N, C-alpha and C positions, 0 to 999 in steps of 0.2 A: 749307197748310203746307207750305211750297217743296220741290219735291223736285230732286235737280244732276241733271243730265243727262251721261251717260256720254259721254268724248268719241271722237269721228269713230277714231279708233285701235283703241281698246276694241271700239270697236262694229266693223269688220272683222274686228279677229282674231276676236270671238263668232260673227260669222255665215260665219265662214272656220269657223274649228275644230265650230261646231257641222251645220255639213256632211261629217262624220267620225262616226262608231263610238265608242264610251265607253272602247276600251282602245288607240286610237287619237290622240283625245282626251287624255289620261293621259302619254301618247308624246310629245305637240304640247305640252303644257302640260312633260316636265321638257326641251325639246329650248333651251326659252326661255328655263327657269329657266337650263340651263345655260350657254349661249351669252354670260345676262346678263350670269352669274358670270365665266365667258370675259375676259370683256371689263373686267371692274372689276382682277381681276388683274392685265391687261396693263398698264391703267391703273397700275396701281398698282406691278408690275413695272418699268415708264418710271418714273415719279414716284422712285422709289425712284436707277436708275441717273442718272438729273439728279443729282440730288440728293447723291450721292458725288460725279460732274463734278465735281461748282460749292464741292465741301468744300475750306477754304481749308487749306495748310498739309499736305498731299499732296505726297509726295518728286515730281518728272516722270523719269520713265522714261527715263536718259540710255543712248546704245549704251552697248557694249562696247569696250577697247580692237580696233582695227585690225578691226569692224565692218562700217567706212565708211558713205557715203552711196548712199540710193537707188538713183543714180545709176551709181553702181560694180559695179552688179551687172546691170545692162545690157545689155552686153552690148556689140555692135556695133552697138545703140542705142542707148548712150548719149554726151551731147553730151561735144565735143572738150571742153577744157578750154582755157581762152583766154590771151591774156599777163600777166593781172590773176591768176590762179590759181594761189598758191602749191604750192596740190596736184601733183604730176605723175603 
């Protein structure tokens, strides 16, 4: 009968957790499960945000009247208007 061997990652994990007392083993396993679930949640949130961002037909946020450009709020660091700029 052919018995599959565990991967090197699971072997290292079993050896590492094997040195811990029983109560700490349960805590370590809980932390690993929590880390896996957290990574799944982060991936799902990123995927949903990406799908919302590329959804067609959504209105683009337009600047309100009098809001100006980003350079208008830079004060002394704003670029000076050139001769081809019609704004004052």
